[in-house]
C-alpha positions as CSV (number, residue, x, y, z in Angstrom):
1,M,34.8,21.7,-1.4
2,A,34.5,18.0,-0.9
3,K,36.0,15.7,-3.4
4,K,33.6,13.0,-4.7
5,S,35.0,9.6,-4.0
6,D,35.3,6.9,-6.7
7,K,34.7,4.1,-4.2
8,T,31.3,2.7,-3.9
9,I,29.7,-0.1,-1.8
10,T,26.6,-2.2,-2.7
11,V,24.4,-3.3,0.3
12,E,21.4,-5.5,0.2
13,Q,18.7,-5.7,3.0
14,T,18.4,-9.2,4.4
15,G,16.4,-8.6,7.5
16,S,13.0,-7.1,8.4
17,P,12.8,-3.8,10.3
18,I,9.6,-5.2,11.9
19,R,10.0,-5.2,15.8
20,R,13.2,-3.3,15.7
21,P,13.9,0.0,17.4
22,G,13.0,3.2,15.6
23,D,16.6,4.3,15.1
24,Q,17.4,1.1,13.2
25,R,14.4,1.6,10.9
26,A,15.5,5.2,10.4
27,T,19.0,4.0,9.5
28,L,17.7,1.6,6.9
29,V,15.7,4.4,5.4
30,G,18.7,6.6,5.5
31,L,20.6,4.0,3.5
32,G,17.7,3.9,1.0
33,L,16.5,0.5,1.9
34,N,12.9,-0.3,2.8
35,K,12.1,-3.6,1.3
36,M,13.6,-7.1,1.7
37,H,16.4,-8.0,-0.8
38,K,16.6,-4.4,-2.0
39,R,20.1,-3.3,-3.1
40,R,21.6,0.1,-3.2
41,T,25.0,1.2,-4.4
42,L,26.3,4.0,-2.2
43,E,29.5,6.2,-1.8
44,D,31.9,4.5,0.6
45,T,32.3,7.1,3.3
46,P,32.8,6.8,7.0
47,A,29.2,7.9,7.6
48,V,27.8,5.2,5.4
49,R,30.1,2.6,6.9
50,G,28.8,3.6,10.3
51,M,25.3,3.3,9.2
52,I,26.0,-0.1,7.8
53,N,27.7,-1.2,11.0
54,K,24.7,-0.1,13.1
55,V,22.3,-2.3,11.1
56,S,24.8,-5.0,10.1
57,H,22.4,-7.7,11.4
58,L,19.8,-6.5,8.8
59,V,22.1,-5.9,5.8
60,R,25.0,-7.5,3.9
61,V,27.7,-6.0,1.8
62,V,27.4,-7.4,-1.7
63,E,30.4,-5.8,-3.3
64,E,33.0,-3.1,-2.8
65,K,34.7,-1.1,-5.6
């Protein structure tokens, strides 16, 4: 059983996925982002960190708790 983490991270989409590779578009969708300036609060896990790192030029981290 995996223990649910209390740490969260809020990310905001700052760049458009237009004219980007398909894997970057899919990563944004995986993060729950599909429109400009949309924010999502996600669980702070290594998988989520890796996804943010992959599209770091399209998103920004708003806050970490």
